[in-house]
C-alpha positions, 0 to 999 in steps of 0.5 A: 928706898925699898928696892923694887921687885921688878924682874928683868926677863930679857930675851926668851930662851931657845927652849921657850922659843922652840916649845911655845913662843915660836913656832944697832958726836961731837963734844970737847949700855936680874941676869940679862944677856945669855940667861933668858927666861920668860915670866911666870904667868900669874895665878888664874883670875889674878888681876893684871897690874899696870906699870910705870916706864922711865926712859932717858937720853944719851949717856955720852962720857966725854974725856972731861966726864971720864976725868970727873969720875976718876977716883985714883988708882985707875978706878972710876965712880960714875954713881954721883953723876946719877944721884939726883935722878936716882929717885925718879929712875928707881921708882919706876917699874921699868927704867931704860937709858941709852948707852951711846958709847962702848967700853974699853978694857979695864984700866983703859986707855979710854977715849972721847970724841970721835971714837969713844971707849968708856970705862966699864964702871959706867954700867955699875953706875947705871944699875945703881941708879935703878936702870933695868937696861939700855939701848946700845945701837948708836953711831958709836957702837962700832967705835972699837969694833967687835971687841968694844961691842962685846966688852960693853955687853959683857959689862952689862951682863955683869952689872945685871943690865938688859940691852937691846940694839947690838949683839955678840952672836946671831942668836942673841941678835935674833931674840927680843929683849923682854922685861917684866913690868907690873904683869906686862911683858915689855919688849925693848927694840933699838936701832941706829941710823948709821955706825959712822962709816965703821963697817960691820965686823966681818961675818957679823952683819947682825952686830948692830941693828940698823934703822930700816922700816921693814926690819923694825916692823918685822921685829916688833911683830916677832916680839908680839909672837914671843909674848910681848904685851908692850913693844918699845922702840928706841931709835938713834935718829934725827939731825944733830943740834936741830930742835925740830924733828927732821923729815926722816923722823916724821915720816918713819915715825908716822909709818911705824905708829901706823903699822898694825896687826889686826886692831892692835898697833905693832909698836906702842912707843918710840923713844928717840936719841942722838940729836944732843938736844931735847926734841918734842914729844908727840902723839901720832896715830894714838902712840907716843913718839919722843923724837929726842931726849937729849944727852943725860950725861955729856961734857961741855958740848960744842955745836956745828958752828964751834960755839959752846952750846948749853942745849947739849947738856939739856935733856928730858926724861920720859915717864909713862904710866901704862894700864892693862887693856880694857879687853882681851887682845887690846893694847896696854893704855898710856894713862899718864904721860910726863916729861921731867926736865934734866940738866947736866951740870958740867961744873958739879959733874952731875945730872940735875932733876929740874922737875920741881920749879922751885928747885930749878929756881934755887939752882938758877936754872929756871930758864933752862927748865923753861927752854926744855919744857917749851921744846917738849910741848912744841908739837901739841903734847900738852893737848894730848895730856902730857905734863911736866913731872916732878 
């Protein structure tokens, strides 16, 4: 497949900010990072170009997943786990994942639930699959304190992945993560409901973005001022193992999609993670909310009753096509909305694309596909144009 020409722009440099941009689980995350530059404006009069966004759920390497990736000699290869979804991910102009866990030191030790430390080779696999970046704010972001957070973002930088939701410095925390997609500048912001009672590192209250409405809106508006044409917000929220979005998801989602500056929404889309299972897509106040995408990568999952729950290996991949605004100052429009059902096969150790009904039937996973589809469409998304993509 021809390599995409998209370019991660990540966060604006301090120079640009001063010159003109101104003025933060039970079961048995180019040159982003410090190098931050804005995209070069196109030639005067050049037509604007739309883009496709792909976003997927939690990458949650349990101990069984880590064992499956072991190649011997202390090395790990997670690339085969993404091989089946790579064509969908790599075809997008912008592809974002959710990195649930932090990384351990090279060679380990690596751990699963309750405090995760994953092999840093996960980052290389994400990049190989075609991801441009990931949200890194979750309830597990501080499982190994400031050291684990730093190792994770360092590994992302080394792999060439962007990241949003956690930070190593106050300056990094204050700058929005920006990507170029088509001719749009896309901001990615990320927040978590909690950090499993792990305190913020001493002197680093900015280390992980917590899910506070006023902060999210303020950050979104700051991203707009920094030049963002589209603002995406990843939220690690919801009630584990509950298919329906909970009251907090509904109320916060409504408040965020209603927030506007002038005639333009402050936030263009919400991408949810955390619940371990797929949840619905819904259009609220003209903006899409994906309440929960489920776990893209996870070992065998056990729900709160202690029973093995196959829903913990089901997920959906969101794919949205954006078109330039109809007039200057208007929002970029979603012209196509799709959801691609996925299933993580714990026996084969890979995420399986179930978008094609024939492929799902051949893999004896038609019922899984139907269950994911029913959930995704359960809040009226089909009436708003959402389809099941291949």
